[in-house]
MOPAC internal coordinates of N, CA, C and O (Angstrom, degrees):
PM7 1SCF
backbone

  N    0.0000 0     0.00 0     0.00 0    0    0    0
  C    1.4411 1     0.00 0     0.00 0    1    0    0
  C    1.5185 1   111.68 1     0.00 0    2    1    0
  O    1.2310 1   120.24 1   136.21 1    3    2    1
  N    1.3230 1   117.15 1   -43.79 1    3    2    1
  C    1.4652 1   119.99 1  -176.70 1    5    3    2
  C    1.5179 1   110.48 1   -64.14 1    6    5    3
  O    1.2310 1   120.21 1   142.25 1    7    6    5
  N    1.3391 1   117.21 1   -37.75 1    7    6    5
  C    1.4595 1   120.68 1   178.93 1    9    7    6
  C    1.5199 1   111.49 1   -64.85 1   10    9    7
  O    1.2310 1   120.57 1   142.86 1   11   10    9
  N    1.3264 1   116.52 1   -37.14 1   11   10    9
  C    1.4546 1   121.18 1   179.44 1   13   11   10
  C    1.5265 1   110.84 1   -67.51 1   14   13   11
  O    1.2310 1   120.36 1   138.94 1   15   14   13
  N    1.3180 1   116.91 1   -41.06 1   15   14   13
  C    1.4645 1   120.94 1   179.26 1   17   15   14
  C    1.5282 1   110.40 1   -64.92 1   18   17   15
  O    1.2310 1   120.36 1   140.59 1   19   18   17
  N    1.3302 1   116.91 1   -39.41 1   19   18   17
  C    1.4668 1   120.90 1   178.84 1   21   19   18
  C    1.5220 1   110.04 1   -65.27 1   22   21   19
  O    1.2310 1   120.90 1   136.68 1   23   22   21
  N    1.3349 1   115.89 1   -43.32 1   23   22   21
  C    1.4702 1   120.14 1   177.43 1   25   23   22
  C    1.5250 1   111.04 1   -60.49 1   26   25   23
  O    1.2310 1   120.90 1   137.24 1   27   26   25
  N    1.3243 1   115.89 1   -42.76 1   27   26   25
  C    1.4671 1   120.37 1   179.67 1   29   27   26
  C    1.5282 1   110.91 1   -62.48 1   30   29   27
  O    1.2310 1   120.51 1   137.71 1   31   30   29
  N    1.3366 1   116.62 1   -42.29 1   31   30   29
  C    1.4653 1   119.92 1   179.11 1   33   31   30
  C    1.5112 1   111.10 1   -64.40 1   34   33   31
  O    1.2310 1   120.23 1   140.04 1   35   34   33
  N    1.3250 1   117.17 1   -39.96 1   35   34   33
  C    1.4643 1   120.52 1   178.57 1   37   35   34
  C    1.5186 1   110.94 1   -64.80 1   38   37   35
  O    1.2310 1   120.72 1   138.54 1   39   38   37
  N    1.3333 1   116.23 1   -41.46 1   39   38   37
  C    1.4608 1   120.46 1   178.87 1   41   39   38
  C    1.5287 1   110.65 1   -63.07 1   42   41   39
  O    1.2310 1   120.39 1   135.01 1   43   42   41
  N    1.3277 1   116.87 1   -44.99 1   43   42   41
  C    1.4568 1   120.84 1   179.28 1   45   43   42
  C    1.5227 1   109.89 1   -63.49 1   46   45   43
  O    1.2310 1   119.95 1   138.54 1   47   46   45
  N    1.3359 1   117.70 1   -41.46 1   47   46   45
  C    1.4643 1   120.78 1   178.51 1   49   47   46
  C    1.5206 1   110.66 1   -63.98 1   50   49   47
  O    1.2310 1   120.24 1   136.32 1   51   50   49
  N    1.3204 1   117.15 1   -43.68 1   51   50   49
  C    1.4607 1   121.10 1  -179.71 1   53   51   50
  C    1.5257 1   110.52 1   -64.37 1   54   53   51
  O    1.2310 1   120.29 1   135.03 1   55   54   53
  N    1.3196 1   117.05 1   -44.97 1   55   54   53
  C    1.4609 1   120.48 1   178.58 1   57   55   54
  C    1.5320 1   111.28 1   -64.66 1   58   57   55
  O    1.2310 1   120.60 1   143.15 1   59   58   57
  N    1.3309 1   116.46 1   -36.85 1   59   58   57
  C    1.4603 1   119.84 1   177.51 1   61   59   58
  C    1.5168 1   111.49 1   -63.93 1   62   61   59
  O    1.2310 1   120.28 1   136.08 1   63   62   61
  N    1.3238 1   117.07 1   -43.92 1   63   62   61
  C    1.4628 1   121.37 1   178.50 1   65   63   62
  C    1.5260 1   109.89 1   -64.38 1   66   65   63
  O    1.2310 1   120.12 1   136.87 1   67   66   65
  N    1.3261 1   117.38 1   -43.13 1   67   66   65
  C    1.4609 1   121.53 1   178.07 1   69   67   66
  C    1.5323 1   110.79 1   -60.88 1   70   69   67
  O    1.2310 1   120.46 1   137.50 1   71   70   69
  N    1.3245 1   116.73 1   -42.50 1   71   70   69
  C    1.4574 1   120.87 1   179.11 1   73   71   70
  C    1.5289 1   110.43 1   -62.43 1   74   73   71
  O    1.2310 1   119.76 1   137.07 1   75   74   73
  N    1.3081 1   118.07 1   -42.93 1   75   74   73
  C    1.4617 1   121.74 1   179.77 1   77   75   74
  C    1.5282 1   110.57 1   -63.85 1   78   77   75
  O    1.2310 1   120.30 1   138.05 1   79   78   77
  N    1.3294 1   117.03 1   -41.95 1   79   78   77
  C    1.4704 1   120.59 1  -179.75 1   81   79   78
  C    1.5320 1   110.34 1   -65.34 1   82   81   79
  O    1.2310 1   120.10 1   133.92 1   83   82   81
  N    1.3308 1   117.41 1   -46.08 1   83   82   81
  C    1.4707 1   120.69 1  -179.69 1   85   83   82
  C    1.5264 1   110.45 1   -64.37 1   86   85   83
  O    1.2310 1   120.23 1   139.08 1   87   86   85
  N    1.3250 1   117.16 1   -40.92 1   87   86   85
  C    1.4669 1   121.07 1   177.68 1   89   87   86
  C    1.5264 1   110.40 1   -61.88 1   90   89   87
  O    1.2310 1   120.07 1   136.01 1   91   90   89
  N    1.3202 1   117.48 1   -43.99 1   91   90   89
  C    1.4607 1   121.28 1   177.99 1   93   91   90
  C    1.5178 1   112.28 1   -62.81 1   94   93   91
  O    1.2310 1   120.48 1   139.37 1   95   94   93
  N    1.3286 1   116.68 1   -40.63 1   95   94   93
  C    1.4711 1   120.08 1   177.00 1   97   95   94
  C    1.5270 1   110.43 1   -63.15 1   98   97   95
  O    1.2310 1   120.69 1   138.27 1   99   98   97
  N    1.3132 1   116.28 1   -41.73 1   99   98   97
  C    1.4601 1   120.26 1   178.45 1  101   99   98
  C    1.5196 1   111.96 1   -62.47 1  102  101   99
  O    1.2310 1   120.32 1   138.50 1  103  102  101
  N    1.3360 1   117.00 1   -41.50 1  103  102  101
  C    1.4613 1   119.68 1   177.32 1  105  103  102
  C    1.5220 1   111.41 1   -64.67 1  106  105  103
  O    1.2310 1   120.31 1   142.96 1  107  106  105
  N    1.3213 1   117.01 1   -37.04 1  107  106  105
  C    1.4612 1   120.17 1   177.92 1  109  107  106
  C    1.5152 1   111.78 1   -64.39 1  110  109  107
  O    1.2310 1   120.44 1   134.15 1  111  110  109
  N    1.3115 1   116.77 1   -45.85 1  111  110  109
  C    1.4715 1   120.83 1   178.89 1  113  111  110
  C    1.5292 1   109.69 1   -63.82 1  114  113  111
  O    1.2310 1   120.55 1   137.86 1  115  114  113
  N    1.3376 1   116.55 1   -42.14 1  115  114  113
  C    1.4669 1   120.42 1  -179.97 1  117  115  114
  C    1.5184 1   110.96 1   -62.40 1  118  117  115
  O    1.2310 1   119.82 1   138.74 1  119  118  117
  N    1.3262 1   117.95 1   -41.26 1  119  118  117
  C    1.4638 1   119.34 1  -178.28 1  121  119  118
  C    1.5264 1   111.53 1   -68.37 1  122  121  119
  O    1.2310 1   120.07 1   145.75 1  123  122  121
  N    1.3123 1   117.48 1   -34.25 1  123  122  121
  C    1.4703 1   120.68 1   176.96 1  125  123  122
  C    1.5262 1   109.80 1   -71.66 1  126  125  123
  O    1.2310 1   120.49 1   134.66 1  127  126  125
  N    1.3298 1   116.66 1   -45.34 1  127  126  125
  C    1.4686 1   120.46 1  -178.26 1  129  127  126
  C    1.5210 1   111.59 1   -65.80 1  130  129  127
  O    1.2310 1   119.98 1   145.10 1  131  130  129
  N    1.3208 1   117.64 1   -34.90 1  131  130  129
  C    1.4617 1   120.66 1  -178.45 1  133  131  130
  C    1.5217 1   111.63 1   -60.29 1  134  133  131
  O    1.2310 1   120.18 1   146.88 1  135  134  133
  N    1.3184 1   117.25 1   -33.12 1  135  134  133
  C    1.4498 1   120.42 1  -179.95 1  137  135  134
  C    1.5197 1   114.30 1   -90.24 1  138  137  135
  O    1.2310 1   120.35 1   147.89 1  139  138  137
  N    1.3172 1   116.94 1   -32.11 1  139  138  137
  C    1.4611 1   119.21 1  -172.68 1  141  139  138
  C    1.5295 1   114.38 1   -93.52 1  142  141  139
  O    1.2310 1   119.52 1   145.23 1  143  142  141
  N    1.3080 1   118.53 1   -34.77 1  143  142  141
  C    1.4696 1   120.45 1  -176.72 1  145  143  142
  C    1.5285 1   111.58 1   -64.13 1  146  145  143
  O    1.2310 1   118.82 1   131.43 1  147  146  145
  N    1.3467 1   119.86 1   -48.57 1  147  146  145
  C    1.4718 1   117.60 1   177.37 1  149  147  146
  C    1.5311 1   112.56 1   -61.16 1  150  149  147
  O    1.2310 1   120.19 1   144.56 1  151  150  149
  N    1.3206 1   117.24 1   -35.44 1  151  150  149
  C    1.4592 1   119.84 1   178.26 1  153  151  150
  C    1.5220 1   110.67 1   -64.92 1  154  153  151
  O    1.2310 1   120.38 1   137.55 1  155  154  153
  N    1.3251 1   116.87 1   -42.45 1  155  154  153
  C    1.4649 1   120.93 1   179.81 1  157  155  154
  C    1.5301 1   111.61 1   -68.73 1  158  157  155
  O    1.2310 1   120.22 1   143.27 1  159  158  157
  N    1.3263 1   117.18 1   -36.73 1  159  158  157
  C    1.4618 1   120.50 1  -177.36 1  161  159  158
  C    1.5272 1   113.37 1   -79.64 1  162  161  159
  O    1.2310 1   120.16 1   140.61 1  163  162  161
  N    1.3413 1   117.29 1   -39.39 1  163  162  161
  C    1.4581 1   120.31 1  -170.69 1  165  163  162
  C    1.5245 1   114.07 1  -113.49 1  166  165  163
  O    1.2310 1   119.79 1   170.40 1  167  166  165
  N    1.3337 1   118.01 1    -9.60 1  167  166  165
  C    1.4571 1   120.87 1   176.60 1  169  167  166
  C    1.5183 1   113.52 1    82.53 1  170  169  167
  O    1.2310 1   121.48 1     0.60 1  171  170  169
  N    1.3224 1   114.78 1  -179.40 1  171  170  169
  C    1.4594 1   122.23 1  -174.64 1  173  171  170
  C    1.5314 1   112.92 1   -72.95 1  174  173  171
  O    1.2310 1   119.05 1   138.87 1  175  174  173
  N    1.3493 1   119.42 1   -41.13 1  175  174  173
  C    1.4675 1   118.24 1  -177.76 1  177  175  174
  C    1.5320 1   111.79 1   -61.10 1  178  177  175
  O    1.2310 1   120.57 1   -53.59 1  179  178  177
  N    1.3048 1   116.52 1   126.41 1  179  178  177
  C    1.4560 1   121.29 1   178.74 1  181  179  178
  C    1.5163 1   114.70 1    75.95 1  182  181  179
  O    1.2310 1   119.79 1  -169.75 1  183  182  181
  N    1.3263 1   118.00 1    10.25 1  183  182  181
  C    1.4688 1   121.34 1  -176.45 1  185  183  182
  C    1.5280 1   111.44 1   -60.74 1  186  185  183
  O    1.2310 1   120.17 1   135.31 1  187  186  185
  N    1.3306 1   117.28 1   -44.69 1  187  186  185
  C    1.4645 1   120.77 1  -177.21 1  189  187  186
  C    1.5290 1   111.18 1   -63.79 1  190  189  187
  O    1.2310 1   120.48 1   137.68 1  191  190  189
  N    1.3258 1   116.69 1   -42.32 1  191  190  189
  C    1.4677 1   120.73 1   179.24 1  193  191  190
  C    1.5282 1   109.80 1   -65.11 1  194  193  191
  O    1.2310 1   120.34 1   136.42 1  195  194  193
  N    1.3171 1   116.96 1   -43.58 1  195  194  193
  C    1.4637 1   121.48 1   178.86 1  197  195  194
  C    1.5232 1   110.96 1   -61.27 1  198  197  195
  O    1.2310 1   120.29 1   136.05 1  199  198  197
  N    1.3171 1   117.05 1   -43.95 1  199  198  197
  C    1.4679 1   120.15 1  -179.89 1  201  199  198
  C    1.5285 1   110.94 1   -64.50 1  202  201  199
  O    1.2310 1   120.37 1   142.83 1  203  202  201
  N    1.3278 1   116.90 1   -37.17 1  203  202  201
  C    1.4576 1   120.22 1   176.28 1  205  203  202
  C    1.5181 1   112.02 1   -64.16 1  206  205  203
  O    1.2310 1   120.79 1   138.10 1  207  206  205
  N    1.3297 1   116.09 1   -41.90 1  207  206  205
  C    1.4697 1   120.17 1   178.75 1  209  207  206
  C    1.5237 1   111.43 1   -66.82 1  210  209  207
  O    1.2310 1   120.47 1   142.93 1  211  210  209
  N    1.3235 1   116.70 1   -37.07 1  211  210  209
  C    1.4639 1   119.65 1   178.69 1  213  211  210
  C    1.5274 1   111.64 1   -70.01 1  214  213  211
  O    1.2310 1   120.28 1   144.77 1  215  214  213
  N    1.3203 1   117.07 1   -35.23 1  215  214  213
  C    1.4675 1   120.86 1  -175.46 1  217  215  214
  C    1.5238 1   112.83 1   -81.79 1  218  217  215
  O    1.2310 1   119.63 1   154.79 1  219  218  217
  N    1.3345 1   118.31 1   -25.21 1  219  218  217
  C    1.4572 1   120.92 1  -172.91 1  221  219  218
  C    1.5362 1   114.32 1   -56.43 1  222  221  219
  O    1.2310 1   117.92 1   130.75 1  223  222  221
  N    1.3299 1   121.56 1   -49.25 1  223  222  221
  C    1.4683 1   119.14 1  -179.03 1  225  223  222
  C    1.5305 1   112.98 1   -60.49 1  226  225  223
  O    1.2310 1   120.86 1   137.95 1  227  226  225
  N    1.3127 1   115.97 1   -42.05 1  227  226  225
  C    1.4573 1   119.93 1  -179.80 1  229  227  226
  C    1.5221 1   111.50 1   -65.52 1  230  229  227
  O    1.2310 1   120.40 1   137.08 1  231  230  229
  N    1.3200 1   116.83 1   -42.92 1  231  230  229
  C    1.4628 1   120.43 1  -179.95 1  233  231  230
  C    1.5246 1   111.59 1   -66.89 1  234  233  231
  O    1.2310 1   120.17 1   141.18 1  235  234  233
  N    1.3323 1   117.29 1   -38.82 1  235  234  233
  C    1.4655 1   120.02 1   176.41 1  237  235  234
  C    1.5337 1   111.00 1   -63.69 1  238  237  235
  O    1.2310 1   120.55 1   137.01 1  239  238  237
  N    1.3149 1   116.55 1   -42.99 1  239  238  237
  C    1.4678 1   120.14 1   179.01 1  241  239  238
  C    1.5286 1   110.87 1   -63.30 1  242  241  239
  O    1.2310 1   120.41 1   138.84 1  243  242  241
  N    1.3240 1   116.83 1   -41.16 1  243  242  241
  C    1.4634 1   120.02 1   178.91 1  245  243  242
  C    1.5252 1   111.14 1   -66.31 1  246  245  243
  O    1.2310 1   120.27 1   145.37 1  247  246  245
  N    1.3164 1   117.09 1   -34.63 1  247  246  245
  C    1.4586 1   120.36 1  -179.60 1  249  247  246
  C    1.5283 1   111.73 1   -73.74 1  250  249  247
  O    1.2310 1   120.21 1   142.01 1  251  250  249
  N    1.3220 1   117.20 1   -37.99 1  251  250  249
  C    1.4599 1   120.99 1  -176.18 1  253  251  250
  C    1.5299 1   114.09 1   -86.19 1  254  253  251
  O    1.2310 1   119.80 1   157.67 1  255  254  253
  N    1.3109 1   117.98 1   -22.33 1  255  254  253
  C    1.4661 1   121.31 1  -173.31 1  257  255  254
  C    1.5337 1   113.94 1   -57.90 1  258  257  255
  O    1.2310 1   118.46 1   133.34 1  259  258  257
  N    1.3235 1   120.54 1   -46.66 1  259  258  257
  C    1.4719 1   118.09 1  -178.65 1  261  259  258
  C    1.5316 1   112.78 1   -61.75 1  262  261  259
  O    1.2310 1   120.09 1   135.74 1  263  262  261
  N    1.3189 1   117.44 1   -44.26 1  263  262  261
  C    1.4620 1   119.97 1  -179.25 1  265  263  262
  C    1.5263 1   111.10 1   -66.23 1  266  265  263
  O    1.2310 1   120.59 1   136.45 1  267  266  265
  N    1.3431 1   116.47 1   -43.55 1  267  266  265
  C    1.4628 1   119.59 1   179.47 1  269  267  266
  C    1.5287 1   110.89 1   -65.18 1  270  269  267
  O    1.2310 1   120.74 1   139.42 1  271  270  269
  N    1.3274 1   116.19 1   -40.58 1  271  270  269
  C    1.4616 1   119.95 1   177.56 1  273  271  270
  C    1.5167 1   111.91 1   -62.17 1  274  273  271
  O    1.2310 1   120.60 1   138.14 1  275  274  273
  N    1.3232 1   116.45 1   -41.86 1  275  274  273
  C    1.4687 1   120.12 1   178.89 1  277  275  274
  C    1.5205 1   111.08 1   -65.04 1  278  277  275
  O    1.2310 1   120.32 1   137.68 1  279  278  277
  N    1.3393 1   117.00 1   -42.32 1  279  278  277
  C    1.4616 1   120.19 1   178.33 1  281  279  278
  C    1.5255 1   111.39 1   -62.95 1  282  281  279
  O    1.2310 1   120.56 1   134.62 1  283  282  281
  N    1.3296 1   116.53 1   -45.38 1  283  282  281
  C    1.4666 1   119.62 1   178.59 1  285  283  282
  C    1.5192 1   111.67 1   -64.20 1  286  285  283
  O    1.2310 1   120.51 1   138.47 1  287  286  285
  N    1.3201 1   116.63 1   -41.53 1  287  286  285
  C    1.4676 1   120.36 1   179.41 1  289  287  286
  C    1.5176 1   110.74 1   -62.70 1  290  289  287
  O    1.2310 1   120.52 1   135.91 1  291  290  289
  N    1.3136 1   116.62 1   -44.09 1  291  290  289
  C    1.4588 1   121.02 1  -178.16 1  293  291  290
  C    1.5231 1   112.04 1   -68.73 1  294  293  291
  O    1.2310 1   120.27 1   138.82 1  295  294  293
  N    1.3168 1   117.10 1   -41.18 1  295  294  293
  C    1.4587 1   119.04 1  -174.49 1  297  295  294
  C    1.5305 1   114.11 1   -88.41 1  298  297  295
  O    1.2310 1   120.12 1   147.00 1  299  298  297
  N    1.3339 1   117.38 1   -33.00 1  299  298  297
  C    1.4614 1   119.31 1  -173.32 1  301  299  298
  C    1.5304 1   114.43 1  -111.28 1  302  301  299
  O    1.2310 1   119.75 1   159.52 1  303  302  301
  N    1.3168 1   118.08 1   -20.48 1  303  302  301
  C    1.4512 1   120.98 1   179.14 1  305  303  302
  C    1.5228 1   113.07 1    97.57 1  306  305  303
  O    1.2310 1   121.80 1    -9.38 1  307  306  305
  N    1.3265 1   114.17 1   170.62 1  307  306  305
  C    1.4580 1   121.67 1  -175.27 1  309  307  306
  C    1.5268 1   112.24 1   -64.85 1  310  309  307
  O    1.2310 1   120.41 1   135.40 1  311  310  309
  N    1.3218 1   116.83 1   -44.60 1  311  310  309
  C    1.4740 1   119.99 1  -175.98 1  313  311  310
  C    1.5282 1   111.12 1   -62.63 1  314  313  311
  O    1.2310 1   120.13 1   137.26 1  315  314  313
  N    1.3183 1   117.36 1   -42.74 1  315  314  313
  C    1.4616 1   120.56 1  -179.27 1  317  315  314
  C    1.5219 1   110.92 1   -69.13 1  318  317  315
  O    1.2310 1   120.77 1   139.74 1  319  318  317
  N    1.3257 1   116.14 1   -40.26 1  319  318  317
  C    1.4601 1   119.58 1   178.06 1  321  319  318
  C    1.5298 1   110.48 1   -62.87 1  322  321  319
  O    1.2310 1   120.50 1   136.99 1  323  322  321
  N    1.3127 1   116.65 1   -43.01 1  323  322  321
  C    1.4622 1   120.54 1   178.08 1  325  323  322
  C    1.5268 1   110.67 1   -62.60 1  326  325  323
  O    1.2310 1   120.25 1   137.69 1  327  326  325
  N    1.3178 1   117.14 1   -42.31 1  327  326  325
  C    1.4647 1   120.91 1   178.06 1  329  327  326
  C    1.5354 1   110.73 1   -64.30 1  330  329  327
  O    1.2310 1   120.27 1   140.48 1  331  330  329
  N    1.3293 1   117.10 1   -39.52 1  331  330  329
  C    1.4655 1   120.21 1   179.73 1  333  331  330
  C    1.5270 1   110.58 1   -65.13 1  334  333  331
  O    1.2310 1   120.20 1   136.53 1  335  334  333
  N    1.3265 1   117.22 1   -43.47 1  335  334  333
  C    1.4650 1   120.60 1   179.20 1  337  335  334
  C    1.5276 1   110.37 1   -65.82 1  338  337  335
  O    1.2310 1   120.17 1   139.36 1  339  338  337
  N    1.3312 1   117.27 1   -40.64 1  339  338  337
  C    1.4628 1   120.55 1   177.47 1  341  339  338
  C    1.5286 1   110.66 1   -63.82 1  342  341  339
  O    1.2310 1   120.40 1   139.57 1  343  342  341
  N    1.3305 1   116.83 1   -40.43 1  343  342  341
  C    1.4636 1   120.42 1   177.43 1  345  343  342
  C    1.5203 1   112.16 1   -63.12 1  346  345  343
  O    1.2310 1   120.63 1   138.46 1  347  346  345
  N    1.3230 1   116.40 1   -41.54 1  347  346  345
  C    1.4628 1   120.01 1   176.71 1  349  347  346
  C    1.5223 1   111.41 1   -64.07 1  350  349  347
  O    1.2310 1   120.31 1   141.50 1  351  350  349
  N    1.3244 1   117.01 1   -38.50 1  351  350  349
  C    1.4707 1   120.51 1   178.59 1  353  351  350
  C    1.5272 1   110.60 1   -64.96 1  354  353  351
  O    1.2310 1   120.21 1   138.47 1  355  354  353
  N    1.3166 1   117.21 1   -41.53 1  355  354  353
  C    1.4691 1   120.85 1   178.18 1  357  355  354
  C    1.5226 1   110.21 1   -65.64 1  358  357  355
  O    1.2310 1   120.35 1   137.86 1  359  358  357
  N    1.3350 1   116.94 1   -42.14 1  359  358  357
  C    1.4657 1   120.41 1   178.26 1  361  359  358
  C    1.5299 1   110.41 1   -63.10 1  362  361  359
  O    1.2310 1   120.48 1   140.29 1  363  362  361
  N    1.3129 1   116.68 1   -39.71 1  363  362  361
  C    1.4606 1   120.67 1   177.86 1  365  363  362
  C    1.5314 1   110.39 1   -62.80 1  366  365  363
  O    1.2310 1   120.40 1   134.27 1  367  366  365
  N    1.3245 1   116.85 1   -45.73 1  367  366  365
  C    1.4620 1   120.49 1   177.64 1  369  367  366
  C    1.5193 1   111.91 1   -61.59 1  370  369  367
  O    1.2310 1   120.44 1   139.46 1  371  370  369
  N    1.3315 1   116.77 1   -40.54 1  371  370  369
  C    1.4535 1   120.09 1   177.25 1  373  371  370
  C    1.5201 1   112.18 1   -64.30 1  374  373  371
  O    1.2310 1   120.69 1   140.54 1  375  374  373
  N    1.3261 1   116.28 1   -39.46 1  375  374  373
  C    1.4598 1   120.07 1   176.84 1  377  375  374
  C    1.5143 1   112.55 1   -62.84 1  378  377  375
  O    1.2310 1   120.71 1   137.81 1  379  378  377
  N    1.3165 1   116.24 1   -42.19 1  379  378  377
  C    1.4675 1   120.21 1   177.73 1  381  379  378
  C    1.5242 1   110.12 1   -63.65 1  382  381  379
  O    1.2310 1   120.42 1   137.41 1  383  382  381
  N    1.3199 1   116.81 1   -42.59 1  383  382  381
  C    1.4670 1   120.65 1   178.34 1  385  383  382
  C    1.5283 1   111.25 1   -61.29 1  386  385  383
  O    1.2310 1   120.24 1   136.51 1  387  386  385
  N    1.3265 1   117.15 1   -43.49 1  387  386  385
  C    1.4667 1   120.23 1   177.68 1  389  387  386
  C    1.5265 1   111.50 1   -62.34 1  390  389  387
  O    1.2310 1   120.49 1   138.24 1  391  390  389
  N    1.3278 1   116.67 1   -41.76 1  391  390  389
  C    1.4653 1   119.52 1   177.62 1  393  391  390
  C    1.5242 1   111.30 1   -62.49 1  394  393  391
  O    1.2310 1   120.36 1   138.96 1  395  394  393
  N    1.3215 1   116.93 1   -41.04 1  395  394  393
  C    1.4653 1   120.18 1   178.49 1  397  395  394
  C    1.5217 1   111.02 1   -63.44 1  398  397  395
  O    1.2310 1   120.45 1   136.99 1  399  398  397
  N    1.3193 1   116.74 1   -43.01 1  399  398  397
  C    1.4669 1   120.21 1   179.52 1  401  399  398
  C    1.5269 1   111.13 1   -65.46 1  402  401  399
  O    1.2310 1   120.24 1   138.58 1  403  402  401
  N    1.3358 1   117.15 1   -41.42 1  403  402  401
  C    1.4687 1   120.47 1   177.80 1  405  403  402
  C    1.5219 1   110.82 1   -63.70 1  406  405  403
  O    1.2310 1   120.48 1   139.38 1  407  406  405
  N    1.3153 1   116.69 1   -40.62 1  407  406  405
  C    1.4547 1   120.74 1  -179.83 1  409  407  406
  C    1.5212 1   110.33 1   -64.28 1  410  409  407
  O    1.2310 1   120.35 1   136.08 1  411  410  409
  N    1.3450 1   116.93 1   -43.92 1  411  410  409
  C    1.4617 1   120.74 1   177.97 1  413  411  410
  C    1.5233 1   110.54 1   -60.99 1  414  413  411
  O    1.2310 1   120.27 1   135.56 1  415  414  413
  N    1.3307 1   117.09 1   -44.44 1  415  414  413
  C    1.4636 1   120.98 1  -179.27 1  417  415  414
  C    1.5268 1   110.53 1   -64.40 1  418  417  415
  O    1.2310 1   120.34 1   138.69 1  419  418  417
  N    1.3367 1   116.95 1   -41.31 1  419  418  417
  C    1.4659 1   119.98 1   179.74 1  421  419  418
  C    1.5209 1   110.75 1   -65.79 1  422  421  419
  O    1.2310 1   120.33 1   139.51 1  423  422  421
  N    1.3244 1   116.98 1   -40.49 1  423  422  421
  C    1.4671 1   119.79 1   177.69 1  425  423  422
  C    1.5167 1   111.03 1   -64.63 1  426  425  423
  O    1.2310 1   120.10 1   139.14 1  427  426  425
  N    1.3260 1   117.42 1   -40.86 1  427  426  425
  C    1.4579 1   120.43 1   179.53 1  429  427  426
  C    1.5266 1   110.29 1   -64.75 1  430  429  427
  O    1.2310 1   120.13 1   138.13 1  431  430  429
  N    1.3360 1   117.35 1   -41.87 1  431  430  429
  C    1.4670 1   120.63 1   179.17 1  433  431  430
  C    1.5213 1   110.50 1   -65.35 1  434  433  431
  O    1.2310 1   120.10 1   139.46 1  435  434  433
  N    1.3288 1   117.41 1   -40.54 1  435  434  433
  C    1.4694 1   120.67 1   178.63 1  437  435  434
  C    1.5162 1   110.61 1   -65.16 1  438  437  435
  O    1.2310 1   120.58 1   140.85 1  439  438  437
  N    1.3246 1   116.51 1   -39.15 1  439  438  437
  C    1.4578 1   120.99 1   179.72 1  441  439  438
  C    1.5268 1   110.83 1   -64.45 1  442  441  439
  O    1.2310 1   120.57 1   138.19 1  443  442  441
  N    1.3280 1   116.52 1   -41.81 1  443  442  441
  C    1.4629 1   120.78 1   178.58 1  445  443  442
  C    1.5279 1   110.09 1   -65.07 1  446  445  443
  O    1.2310 1   120.33 1   138.24 1  447  446  445
  N    1.3345 1   116.98 1   -41.76 1  447  446  445
  C    1.4714 1   120.68 1   179.32 1  449  447  446
  C    1.5139 1   110.99 1   -62.04 1  450  449  447
  O    1.2310 1   120.47 1   139.78 1  451  450  449
  N    1.3164 1   116.71 1   -40.22 1  451  450  449
  C    1.4692 1   120.74 1   179.32 1  453  451  450
  C    1.5170 1   110.33 1   -65.72 1  454  453  451
  O    1.2310 1   120.21 1   138.08 1  455  454  453
  N    1.3283 1   117.21 1   -41.92 1  455  454  453
  C    1.4654 1   120.62 1   178.99 1  457  455  454
  C    1.5211 1   111.28 1   -63.93 1  458  457  455
  O    1.2310 1   120.53 1   138.81 1  459  458  457
  N    1.3232 1   116.59 1   -41.19 1  459  458  457
  C    1.4672 1   120.39 1   178.91 1  461  459  458
  C    1.5230 1   109.80 1   -64.71 1  462  461  459
  O    1.2310 1   120.52 1   137.72 1  463  462  461
  N    1.3254 1   116.60 1   -42.28 1  463  462  461
  C    1.4703 1   120.65 1   179.76 1  465  463  462
  C    1.5298 1   110.81 1   -64.04 1  466  465  463
  O    1.2310 1   119.99 1   143.47 1  467  466  465
  N    1.3067 1   117.62 1   -36.53 1  467  466  465
  C    1.4680 1   120.79 1   179.32 1  469  467  466
  C    1.5185 1   111.73 1   -67.58 1  470  469  467
  O    1.2310 1   120.71 1   145.43 1  471  470  469
  N    1.3398 1   116.25 1   -34.57 1  471  470  469
  C    1.4622 1   121.01 1  -177.22 1  473  471  470
  C    1.5176 1   113.27 1   -82.26 1  474  473  471
  O    1.2310 1   120.14 1   159.52 1  475  474  473
  N    1.3324 1   117.33 1   -20.48 1  475  474  473
  C    1.4684 1   120.23 1  -178.36 1  477  475  474
  C    1.5144 1   109.46 1   -67.91 1  478  477  475
  O    1.2310 1   120.66 1   -40.27 1  479  478  477
  N    1.3367 1   116.34 1   139.73 1  479  478  477
  C    1.4792 1   118.95 1   178.37 1  481  479  478
  C    1.5292 1   109.03 1   -69.22 1  482  481  479
  O    1.2310 1   121.42 1   -37.81 1  483  482  481
  N    1.3081 1   114.90 1   142.19 1  483  482  481
  C    1.4647 1   120.59 1   179.58 1  485  483  482
  C    1.5211 1   109.21 1   -72.47 1  486  485  483
  O    1.2310 1   120.83 1   -38.98 1  487  486  485
  N    1.3274 1   116.02 1   141.02 1  487  486  485
  C    1.4787 1   120.98 1  -179.92 1  489  487  486
  C    1.5009 1   111.50 1   -73.40 1  490  489  487
  O    1.2310 1   120.10 1   180.00 1  491  490  489

């Protein structure tokens, strides 16, 4: 039994370290992409204004989250706050899924339009 518990602790520690490393890599890629992708897509003119508009919702959420969390914790309790955060996480995942599905549908429609245009006889 003791050997099994030690193995389990090592596995959990290893998985925890792996999770931290992968999370850190993801944050690094995100921070690089956040600055370079809009520049590559939209160019230099208006870049600063665009970056400000992109950053504003995230910065507002980061600024308001501690106060809102404290208010919810104080007034509704731990269980309700946990349920609210879980609900927001599910809604966020659903939003990402909807965006992915819309993007796939738009790409498929664009691909079909291009194929039709290629097959049409030139005037």
